[in-house]
Backbone as CSV, one residue per row, in Angstrom:
resi,resn,N_x,N_y,N_z,CA_x,CA_y,CA_z,C_x,C_y,C_z
1,MET,88.813,65.229,86.849,89.750,64.492,87.695,89.453,64.685,89.184
2,LEU,89.258,65.955,89.585,89.035,66.281,90.992,87.782,67.132,91.118
3,ASP,86.906,66.752,92.032,85.660,67.492,92.244,85.433,67.719,93.727
4,LEU,85.297,68.980,94.103,84.918,69.339,95.463,83.462,69.787,95.431
5,LYS,82.651,69.179,96.273,81.220,69.461,96.270,80.772,69.915,97.652
6,ASN,80.538,71.232,97.779,80.019,71.822,99.025,80.840,71.405,100.243
7,VAL,82.151,71.570,100.123,83.075,71.129,101.181,83.186,72.183,102.284
8,SER,82.977,71.745,103.513,83.172,72.588,104.691,84.048,71.844,105.687
9,MET,84.779,72.616,106.482,85.665,72.017,107.482,85.608,72.845,108.758
10,SER,85.324,72.186,109.860,85.287,72.849,111.158,86.158,72.090,112.143
11,PHE,86.637,72.814,113.121,87.411,72.230,114.215,86.655,72.539,115.501
12,PHE,86.505,71.555,116.353,85.719,71.731,117.572,86.629,71.691,118.795
13,GLU,86.489,72.712,119.634,87.289,72.790,120.858,86.468,73.475,121.934
14,ASN,86.464,72.880,123.128,85.707,73.429,124.259,84.245,73.678,123.897
15,ASN,83.662,72.709,123.195,82.253,72.759,122.789,81.935,73.916,121.845
16,SER,82.968,74.476,121.232,82.759,75.565,120.275,83.217,75.126,118.891
17,GLU,82.479,75.582,117.874,82.838,75.266,116.493,83.711,76.370,115.919
18,PHE,84.830,75.972,115.353,85.749,76.906,114.698,85.721,76.573,113.209
19,LYS,84.926,77.311,112.443,84.752,76.993,111.022,85.907,77.572,110.217
20,ILE,86.519,76.724,109.402,87.691,77.119,108.625,87.353,77.253,107.147
21,ILE,86.626,76.285,106.618,86.250,76.274,105.199,84.736,76.175,105.113
22,ASP,84.141,77.006,104.260,82.684,77.094,104.209,82.157,76.902,102.790
23,ASP,81.650,75.715,102.513,80.892,75.431,101.294,81.682,75.746,100.014
24,ILE,82.837,75.129,99.881,83.672,75.328,98.690,83.394,74.228,97.668
25,SER,83.181,74.638,96.429,82.969,73.701,95.318,83.792,74.152,94.118
26,PHE,84.534,73.233,93.523,85.191,73.498,92.241,85.669,72.182,91.651
27,SER,86.010,72.213,90.369,86.489,71.024,89.660,87.823,71.322,88.998
28,VAL,88.652,70.293,88.881,89.962,70.413,88.244,90.073,69.339,87.171
29,LYS,90.490,69.759,85.981,90.663,68.817,84.877,92.094,68.290,84.837
30,ASP,92.259,67.157,84.187,93.571,66.534,84.043,94.547,67.495,83.365
31,GLY,95.723,67.675,83.965,96.769,68.499,83.371,96.701,69.974,83.700
32,GLU,95.709,70.403,84.469,95.598,71.822,84.805,96.556,72.201,85.933
33,PHE,96.955,73.473,85.919,97.739,74.047,87.016,96.829,75.051,87.726
34,ILE,96.404,74.687,88.928,95.460,75.491,89.694,96.178,76.136,90.874
35,CYS,95.941,77.425,91.084,96.479,78.103,92.258,95.349,78.470,93.216
36,ILE,95.554,78.137,94.484,94.659,78.555,95.560,95.339,79.736,96.237
37,LEU,94.762,80.913,96.076,95.373,82.155,96.551,94.539,82.738,97.686
38,GLY,95.216,83.216,98.700,94.501,83.843,99.801,95.471,84.341,100.849
39,PRO,94.993,85.168,101.778,95.872,85.701,102.817,96.339,84.611,103.760
40,SER,97.451,84.859,104.435,97.947,83.907,105.425,96.887,83.696,106.501
41,GLY,96.679,82.429,106.867,95.730,82.130,107.929,94.298,81.972,107.487
42,CYS,94.046,81.934,106.172,92.652,81.826,105.714,92.184,80.380,105.594
43,GLY,93.094,79.416,105.703,92.698,78.014,105.623,93.137,77.302,104.363
44,LYS,94.059,77.901,103.595,94.516,77.292,102.337,95.176,75.935,102.574
45,THR,96.051,75.887,103.577,96.756,74.635,103.860,95.790,73.554,104.330
46,ILE,94.792,73.944,105.111,93.780,72.980,105.558,93.080,72.370,104.353
47,LEU,92.743,73.205,103.373,92.089,72.716,102.158,92.981,71.712,101.437
48,LEU,94.271,72.012,101.358,95.203,71.108,100.683,95.313,69.771,101.424
49,TYR,95.281,69.815,102.754,95.335,68.583,103.543,94.091,67.727,103.330
50,LEU,92.963,68.361,103.076,91.754,67.605,102.740,91.935,66.881,101.412
51,LEU,92.535,67.567,100.441,92.756,66.964,99.127,93.780,65.832,99.205
52,ALA,94.740,65.968,100.113,95.754,64.920,100.281,95.200,63.703,101.011
53,GLY,94.117,63.900,101.761,93.566,62.807,102.549,94.114,62.748,103.958
54,PHE,94.860,63.784,104.385,95.393,63.833,105.743,94.310,64.209,106.751
55,LEU,93.325,64.979,106.302,92.198,65.382,107.126,90.907,65.016,106.410
56,LYS,89.821,64.943,107.169,88.508,64.634,106.611,87.587,65.833,106.808
57,GLN,86.951,66.274,105.735,86.027,67.393,105.820,84.829,67.045,106.700
58,THR,84.215,68.068,107.308,83.043,67.829,108.150,81.757,67.792,107.335
59,LYS,81.769,68.421,106.162,80.606,68.382,105.274,81.077,68.328,103.825
60,GLY,80.226,67.801,102.956,80.520,67.774,101.531,81.317,66.554,101.104
61,LYS,81.667,66.531,99.817,82.414,65.417,99.241,83.593,65.919,98.423
62,ILE,84.660,65.134,98.442,85.809,65.379,97.567,86.041,64.106,96.771
63,LEU,85.881,64.208,95.458,86.037,63.051,94.582,87.299,63.190,93.747
64,PHE,88.081,62.127,93.719,89.282,62.070,92.884,89.150,60.862,91.972
65,LEU,89.133,61.111,90.673,88.900,60.046,89.694,87.607,59.292,90.022
66,ASP,86.579,60.075,90.379,85.222,59.571,90.664,85.118,58.734,91.934
67,LYS,86.157,58.744,92.774,86.102,58.030,94.046,86.354,59.018,95.182
68,GLU,85.629,58.840,96.282,85.763,59.758,97.401,87.123,59.589,98.082
69,ILE,87.751,60.709,98.405,89.036,60.687,99.106,88.791,60.372,100.578
70,ILE,89.386,59.287,101.050,89.216,58.892,102.449,90.555,58.706,103.166
71,ALA,91.655,58.731,102.418,92.978,58.508,103.015,94.050,58.990,102.040
72,PRO,95.285,59.182,102.519,96.379,59.537,101.608,96.609,58.446,100.571
73,SER,97.196,58.835,99.439,97.456,57.890,98.352,98.652,58.367,97.542
74,PRO,99.477,57.439,97.028,100.592,57.839,96.161,100.130,58.461,94.849
75,GLU,98.843,58.375,94.554,98.314,59.052,93.366,98.182,60.551,93.603
76,ARG,98.224,60.953,94.887,98.133,62.365,95.269,99.302,62.673,96.195
77,MET,100.364,63.233,95.642,101.571,63.487,96.431,101.683,64.960,96.789
78,MET,102.282,65.205,97.954,102.342,66.566,98.477,103.779,67.050,98.625
79,VAL,103.983,68.312,98.284,105.250,69.006,98.514,104.982,70.043,99.600
80,PHE,105.699,69.926,100.724,105.433,70.761,101.886,106.283,72.033,101.879
81,GLN,105.875,72.989,102.720,106.644,74.229,102.874,108.040,73.954,103.410
82,ASN,108.125,73.045,104.380,109.374,72.874,105.138,110.197,71.665,104.697
83,TYR,110.000,71.241,103.439,110.820,70.219,102.762,110.607,68.784,103.269
84,VAL,110.606,68.548,104.600,110.378,67.220,105.190,111.320,66.183,104.573
85,LEU,112.613,66.447,104.679,113.632,65.538,104.149,114.452,64.937,105.289
86,PHE,115.186,63.861,104.975,116.080,63.239,105.951,117.462,63.878,105.817
87,PRO,117.888,64.696,106.784,119.147,65.439,106.637,120.384,64.558,106.568
88,TRP,120.305,63.341,107.108,121.469,62.443,107.113,121.575,61.620,105.830
89,ARG,120.569,61.711,104.966,120.593,60.966,103.705,121.023,61.866,102.552
90,THR,121.478,61.227,101.489,121.868,61.974,100.294,120.631,62.359,99.495
91,VAL,120.855,63.162,98.460,119.767,63.555,97.563,119.091,62.326,96.974
92,SER,119.884,61.431,96.401,119.313,60.245,95.759,118.620,59.334,96.773
93,GLU,119.160,59.237,97.990,118.541,58.400,99.023,117.201,58.971,99.475
94,ASN,117.118,60.298,99.566,115.853,60.927,99.932,114.778,60.679,98.883
95,ILE,115.161,60.780,97.631,114.190,60.576,96.553,113.794,59.109,96.455
96,SER,114.775,58.214,96.588,114.485,56.779,96.472,113.638,56.265,97.631
97,PHE,113.606,57.011,98.743,112.782,56.610,99.884,111.320,56.423,99.476
98,ALA,110.851,57.250,98.551,109.454,57.161,98.102,109.169,55.868,97.351
99,LEU,110.234,55.186,96.905,110.063,53.954,96.124,110.330,52.688,96.935
100,GLU,110.540,52.828,98.229,110.933,51.671,99.044,109.903,50.547,99.027
101,ASN,108.642,50.890,98.892,107.596,49.859,98.888,107.107,49.512,97.486
102,SER,107.829,49.977,96.475,107.420,49.687,95.099,107.921,48.308,94.669
103,ASN,107.402,47.835,93.565,107.805,46.525,93.031,108.944,46.625,92.014
104,LEU,109.519,47.807,91.884,110.607,47.995,90.930,111.870,47.277,91.401
105,SER,112.657,46.816,90.458,113.954,46.226,90.798,114.912,47.337,91.225
106,LYS,116.027,46.942,91.815,117.013,47.922,92.257,117.494,48.781,91.094
107,LYS,117.713,48.150,89.954,118.179,48.865,88.767,117.114,49.831,88.257
108,GLU,115.857,49.391,88.271,114.760,50.252,87.813,114.569,51.442,88.751
109,LYS,114.717,51.197,90.050,114.608,52.290,91.019,115.690,53.336,90.781
110,GLU,116.917,52.855,90.578,118.040,53.768,90.348,117.822,54.597,89.088
111,LYS,117.332,53.960,88.049,117.067,54.656,86.789,115.977,55.709,86.965
112,THR,114.926,55.351,87.692,113.817,56.277,87.919,114.257,57.464,88.763
113,VAL,115.013,57.187,89.821,115.515,58.260,90.686,116.402,59.213,89.896
114,ASN,117.306,58.678,89.093,118.204,59.518,88.292,117.434,60.379,87.294
115,LYS,116.343,59.830,86.771,115.500,60.582,85.832,114.963,61.850,86.487
116,TYR,114.483,61.729,87.712,113.880,62.887,88.380,114.921,63.803,89.002
117,ILE,116.083,63.266,89.333,117.187,64.132,89.751,117.577,65.046,88.594
118,SER,117.635,64.486,87.391,117.951,65.286,86.202,116.855,66.303,85.922
119,LEU,115.600,65.888,86.123,114.470,66.777,85.852,114.538,68.044,86.692
120,VAL,114.981,67.918,87.947,115.054,69.096,88.818,116.446,69.727,88.823
121,GLY,117.337,69.236,87.962,118.638,69.868,87.777,119.635,69.656,88.901
122,LEU,119.627,68.466,89.518,120.530,68.211,90.645,121.499,67.057,90.391
123,ASP,121.813,66.777,89.128,122.711,65.661,88.798,124.038,65.739,89.552
124,TYR,124.627,66.915,89.582,125.938,67.085,90.210,125.882,66.833,91.720
125,PHE,124.700,67.036,92.314,124.572,66.987,93.777,123.907,65.708,94.292
126,LYS,123.719,64.719,93.437,122.894,63.573,93.838,123.466,62.763,94.995
127,GLU,124.788,62.820,95.216,125.377,62.093,96.342,125.699,63.010,97.520
128,TRP,125.237,64.235,97.450,125.440,65.172,98.559,124.414,64.893,99.657
129,ASN,124.823,65.094,100.906,123.872,65.025,102.010,122.972,66.261,101.989
130,ILE,121.749,66.073,102.405,120.750,67.135,102.338,121.168,68.385,103.103
131,HIS,121.782,68.213,104.266,122.113,69.378,105.102,123.134,70.308,104.447
132,LYS,123.785,69.848,103.384,124.757,70.687,102.681,124.113,71.546,101.596
133,LEU,122.834,71.326,101.321,122.159,72.016,100.223,121.446,73.276,100.705
134,SER,121.279,74.230,99.797,120.502,75.432,100.092,119.022,75.073,100.201
135,GLY,118.227,76.006,100.727,116.793,75.772,100.847,116.129,75.504,99.513
136,GLY,116.531,76.258,98.498,115.948,76.064,97.174,116.272,74.701,96.591
137,MET,117.499,74.249,96.811,117.893,72.928,96.318,117.158,71.825,97.074
138,GLN,116.966,72.031,98.375,116.219,71.048,99.156,114.776,70.949,98.667
139,GLN,114.202,72.081,98.291,112.829,72.034,97.786,112.763,71.308,96.448
140,ARG,113.809,71.410,95.653,113.862,70.641,94.401,113.860,69.136,94.696
141,VAL,114.590,68.754,95.740,114.601,67.344,96.141,113.192,66.907,96.542
142,SER,112.494,67.761,97.281,111.124,67.445,97.694,110.210,67.253,96.490
143,ILE,110.375,68.103,95.487,109.562,67.991,94.272,109.872,66.689,93.544
144,ALA,111.169,66.367,93.432,111.564,65.120,92.764,111.034,63.904,93.511
145,ARG,111.080,63.936,94.842,110.582,62.812,95.637,109.076,62.613,95.433
146,ALA,108.348,63.717,95.293,106.908,63.606,95.055,106.617,63.059,93.664
147,LEU,107.423,63.458,92.682,107.178,63.053,91.296,107.643,61.635,90.988
148,VAL,108.592,61.114,91.773,109.226,59.839,91.431,108.237,58.668,91.458
149,VAL,107.144,58.804,92.206,106.137,57.727,92.248,105.086,57.903,91.154
150,ASP,105.289,58.908,90.299,104.407,59.171,89.163,102.954,59.398,89.596
151,PRO,102.722,60.391,90.467,101.355,60.661,90.925,100.520,61.300,89.820
152,LYS,99.221,61.196,89.960,98.328,61.860,89.014,98.070,63.306,89.426
153,LEU,98.216,63.586,90.726,97.954,64.922,91.260,99.092,65.334,92.183
154,LEU,99.642,66.524,91.935,100.718,67.063,92.765,100.165,68.244,93.560
155,LEU,100.256,68.146,94.880,99.762,69.177,95.786,100.958,69.926,96.362
156,MET,100.973,71.249,96.221,102.136,72.032,96.638,101.702,73.114,97.621
157,ASP,102.226,73.026,98.840,101.836,73.940,99.907,102.872,75.046,100.090
158,GLU,102.668,76.161,99.425,103.569,77.312,99.492,105.037,76.882,99.444
159,PRO,105.441,76.159,98.408,106.791,75.587,98.365,107.906,76.614,98.231
160,LEU,107.568,77.864,97.893,108.604,78.875,97.692,108.666,79.887,98.828
161,SER,107.824,79.725,99.834,107.667,80.766,100.855,108.916,80.999,101.696
162,ALA,109.771,79.990,101.840,110.952,80.132,102.700,112.179,80.657,101.951
163,LEU,112.034,80.945,100.663,113.181,81.333,99.836,113.259,82.844,99.667
164,ASP,114.469,83.349,99.369,114.608,84.773,99.086,113.977,85.090,97.733
165,ASN,113.720,86.362,97.490,112.961,86.777,96.309,113.581,86.315,95.001
166,GLN,114.904,86.418,94.891,115.564,86.052,93.646,115.432,84.555,93.369
167,TYR,115.639,83.743,94.410,115.539,82.292,94.200,114.093,81.865,94.015
168,ARG,113.167,82.583,94.648,111.738,82.287,94.441,111.388,82.442,92.967
169,LYS,111.869,83.522,92.375,111.587,83.770,90.961,112.177,82.660,90.100
170,HIS,113.406,82.269,90.407,114.076,81.225,89.629,113.353,79.885,89.756
171,LEU,113.018,79.495,90.983,112.373,78.195,91.181,110.944,78.198,90.652
172,ARG,110.290,79.348,90.694,108.961,79.484,90.084,109.022,79.136,88.606
173,GLU,110.038,79.636,87.936,110.217,79.341,86.511,110.531,77.864,86.294
174,GLU,111.334,77.285,87.202,111.670,75.866,87.088,110.448,74.977,87.305
175,ILE,109.587,75.360,88.238,108.362,74.590,88.482,107.485,74.586,87.243
176,GLU,107.399,75.719,86.567,106.610,75.767,85.331,107.206,74.834,84.274
177,LYS,108.531,74.842,84.137,109.185,73.965,83.153,108.933,72.490,83.478
178,ILE,109.026,72.144,84.760,108.777,70.761,85.180,107.340,70.364,84.870
179,TRP,106.401,71.259,85.152,104.984,70.988,84.871,104.750,70.789,83.379
180,LEU,105.365,71.622,82.552,105.190,71.500,81.103,105.763,70.181,80.584
181,LYS,106.842,69.706,81.219,107.451,68.435,80.796,106.650,67.227,81.272
182,THR,106.138,67.291,82.492,105.485,66.116,83.085,103.991,66.045,82.805
183,LYS,103.371,67.193,82.494,101.916,67.256,82.235,101.096,66.831,83.451
184,LYS,101.645,66.999,84.642,100.919,66.638,85.851,99.821,67.655,86.154
185,THR,98.818,67.198,86.879,97.820,68.106,87.426,98.377,68.651,88.733
186,VAL,98.360,69.979,88.887,98.974,70.608,90.059,97.967,71.519,90.756
187,ILE,97.927,71.413,92.077,97.215,72.397,92.895,98.248,73.038,93.805
188,PHE,98.405,74.332,93.640,99.516,75.084,94.229,98.934,76.149,95.159
189,VAL,99.215,76.029,96.441,98.732,76.990,97.429,99.767,78.097,97.606
190,THR,99.302,79.343,97.621,100.224,80.467,97.778,99.492,81.690,98.319
191,HIS,100.243,82.599,98.942,99.683,83.912,99.264,100.346,84.980,98.391
192,SER,101.165,84.533,97.414,101.852,85.447,96.503,101.045,85.625,95.219
193,ILE,100.612,86.844,94.961,99.835,87.130,93.751,100.676,86.869,92.509
194,ASN,101.941,87.270,92.532,102.806,87.071,91.364,103.009,85.597,91.042
195,GLU,103.182,84.763,92.069,103.325,83.325,91.828,102.093,82.772,91.135
196,ALA,100.929,83.167,91.627,99.676,82.677,91.049,99.511,83.152,89.610
197,LEU,99.807,84.417,89.352,99.657,84.964,87.999,100.641,84.329,87.027
198,TYR,101.813,83.970,87.510,102.825,83.374,86.631,102.513,81.920,86.314
199,LEU,101.998,81.177,87.288,101.895,79.724,87.155,100.520,79.200,86.750
200,ALA,99.460,79.863,87.141,98.134,79.236,87.110,97.438,79.270,85.756
201,ASP,96.713,78.182,85.484,95.684,78.207,84.445,94.426,78.866,85.007
202,ARG,94.226,78.665,86.306,93.060,79.235,86.973,93.409,79.517,88.427
203,ILE,92.949,80.660,88.915,93.191,81.067,90.296,91.867,81.087,91.047
204,TYR,91.848,80.422,92.198,90.713,80.532,93.108,91.142,81.431,94.262
205,LEU,90.540,82.613,94.340,90.856,83.557,95.411,89.932,83.276,96.596
206,LEU,90.531,82.972,97.738,89.760,82.657,98.934,89.594,83.879,99.823
207,SER,88.466,83.921,100.506,88.200,84.954,101.499,88.897,84.583,102.802
208,PRO,88.977,85.536,103.760,89.434,85.159,105.099,88.475,84.148,105.721
209,ARG,88.896,83.569,106.837,88.118,82.531,107.490,86.715,83.000,107.865
210,PRO,85.708,82.123,107.668,85.811,80.813,107.020,85.983,80.969,105.518
211,ALA,86.936,80.229,104.966,87.316,80.408,103.566,86.178,80.033,102.618
212,LYS,85.884,80.964,101.731,84.962,80.723,100.625,85.675,81.151,99.345
213,ILE,85.203,80.669,98.210,85.759,81.148,96.945,85.162,82.518,96.667
214,LYS,86.003,83.532,96.740,85.527,84.897,96.539,85.471,85.255,95.062
215,LYS,86.483,84.790,94.311,86.544,85.141,92.892,87.388,84.103,92.160
216,ILE,87.081,83.896,90.884,87.822,82.951,90.041,88.426,83.714,88.871
217,TYR,89.707,83.477,88.618,90.401,84.109,87.496,90.897,83.018,86.551
218,ASN,90.465,83.071,85.306,90.948,82.144,84.277,92.022,82.843,83.456
219,LEU,93.190,82.230,83.376,94.314,82.838,82.670,94.628,82.049,81.406
220,LYS,94.480,82.693,80.275,94.764,82.065,78.983,96.020,82.659,78.348
221,HIS,96.770,83.402,79.140,97.921,84.125,78.623,99.045,83.173,78.224
222,LYS,99.769,83.564,77.188,100.872,82.761,76.660,101.966,82.589,77.710
223,ARG,102.556,81.397,77.745,103.668,81.099,78.653,104.993,81.148,77.908
224,PRO,106.098,81.491,78.581,106.157,82.026,79.939,105.585,83.442,79.991
225,ARG,104.912,83.757,81.070,104.203,85.027,81.175,105.121,86.157,81.601
226,LYS,104.805,87.326,81.092,105.517,88.535,81.490,104.659,89.262,82.513
227,LEU,105.138,89.316,83.740,104.351,89.906,84.815,104.219,91.416,84.704
228,ASN,104.997,92.016,83.785,104.875,93.462,83.574,104.013,93.807,82.361
229,SER,103.331,92.802,81.785,102.430,93.088,80.664,101.185,93.796,81.188
230,LEU,100.531,94.574,80.338,99.372,95.361,80.761,98.239,94.480,81.273
231,GLU,98.013,93.336,80.614,96.930,92.437,81.038,97.189,91.865,82.424
232,ILE,98.429,91.455,82.661,98.777,90.882,83.963,98.743,91.950,85.051
233,ILE,99.216,93.147,84.733,99.177,94.249,85.701,97.741,94.554,86.112
234,LYS,96.836,94.546,85.147,95.420,94.810,85.433,94.841,93.734,86.349
235,LEU,95.176,92.472,86.060,94.714,91.374,86.915,95.278,91.502,88.329
236,ARG,96.572,91.841,88.417,97.202,91.986,89.728,96.503,93.078,90.541
237,GLU,96.211,94.193,89.889,95.541,95.299,90.579,94.165,94.883,91.084
238,ASP,93.454,94.093,90.286,92.126,93.634,90.698,92.221,92.705,91.906
239,ILE,93.186,91.776,91.861,93.353,90.842,92.982,93.783,91.591,94.244
240,GLU,94.715,92.533,94.095,95.168,93.321,95.240,94.015,94.085,95.872
241,LYS,93.145,94.625,95.031,91.980,95.366,95.526,91.059,94.452,96.326
242,GLU,90.798,93.254,95.778,89.927,92.294,96.464,90.512,91.894,97.816
243,MET,91.816,91.630,97.848,92.452,91.182,99.085,92.556,92.312,100.104
244,LYS,92.774,93.531,99.623,92.867,94.679,100.527,91.529,94.949,101.198
245,GLU,90.445,94.848,100.422,89.106,95.063,100.980,88.832,94.075,102.107
246,ASP,89.217,92.821,101.882,89.018,91.802,102.914,89.845,92.099,104.156
247,PHE,91.093,92.513,103.941,91.999,92.760,105.063,91.481,93.895,105.942
248,ILE,90.946,94.944,105.306,90.471,96.115,106.042,89.273,95.773,106.930
249,LYS,88.362,94.968,106.390,87.114,94.704,107.123,87.141,93.432,107.964
250,THR,88.271,92.738,107.970,88.343,91.462,108.680,89.004,91.624,110.039
251,LYS,88.394,91.028,111.039,88.968,91.024,112.375,90.140,90.052,112.424
252,GLU,91.040,90.302,113.334,92.185,89.397,113.501,91.717,87.986,113.845
253,SER,90.590,87.885,114.570,90.083,86.570,114.976,89.567,85.756,113.808
254,ASP,89.384,86.392,112.638,88.878,85.677,111.474,89.975,84.949,110.713
255,PHE,91.207,85.106,111.134,92.303,84.366,110.533,92.681,83.198,111.447
256,VAL,93.167,82.147,110.852,93.561,80.974,111.630,94.923,81.245,112.260
257,SER,95.006,81.264,113.579,96.287,81.497,114.240,97.205,80.302,114.025
258,ASN,98.515,80.541,114.167,99.471,79.449,114.015,99.209,78.344,115.031
259,ASP,98.855,78.745,116.261,98.589,77.758,117.303,97.390,76.888,116.934
260,MET,96.321,77.524,116.451,95.132,76.771,116.072,95.418,75.880,114.871
261,GLU,96.178,76.405,113.895,96.490,75.599,112.714,97.317,74.378,113.100
262,ASN,98.246,74.549,114.039,99.049,73.411,114.481,98.185,72.336,115.133
263,LYS,97.163,72.758,115.862,96.249,71.791,116.472,95.476,71.036,115.399
264,ILE,95.016,71.778,114.397,94.225,71.170,113.329,95.074,70.190,112.528
265,LEU,96.332,70.561,112.296,97.209,69.743,111.469,97.998,68.721,112.279
266,ASN,97.595,68.491,113.504,98.288,67.527,114.358,97.886,66.113,113.955
267,VAL,98.376,65.733,112.763,98.053,64.419,112.216,99.347,63.724,111.847
268,LYS,99.304,62.411,111.739,100.469,61.645,111.315,100.560,61.670,109.805
269,LEU,101.699,62.148,109.289,101.889,62.228,107.843,102.658,61.000,107.381
């Protein structure tokens, strides 16, 4: 379904090259749940923006369904860290916004929106304004809005990072249930080892900038996974060791600063 071939990404400022991603290649099959794991500032979000079509890589190719990605598409929908919702609209209005340019009738749109409101467990709140909802509930709305157009690929950029630990655990479990029901292909960016171990069919561990694939973990463990099982604990220890080694030997300048990332992501969404 998705193929990255020798993908590199650089940002140029003051005649200097700032390399973010260096020669990344991997493939994703239909229906897989892939986690991109790495430290904050390593370029994970930049990689996701390339897959969404918001940015263009400086080298290499990204193929989706055997066609090169050159622009955003409703076949590849993104769930952002910061929800990106209309606070003055209701839950159902926010979700239906994604269908405004569709050919569905009003009745079909309403039916489709209600289907995904139910999927994320917000039936009772569908006429509530967004600003009245908790962060976790708002993220559910974001997920429903992305799914309502029936994309083939769902891109998730650290969707749980703004939540407290207890709600993160709960929504992590809900995301797995939604994935099992919808059979969507998911690429999930995170810096949380536990999130990756719980959700992923395969984990790509990235190095600090410039990001390379440092290690690949294939998880065949039965779902739902128990993070306190001996096999998972062993995997967690290995990943922690790999990330700690990188952190110790990496200069602060090798991470993408928030200011630099904002410049890179200064695109119209």
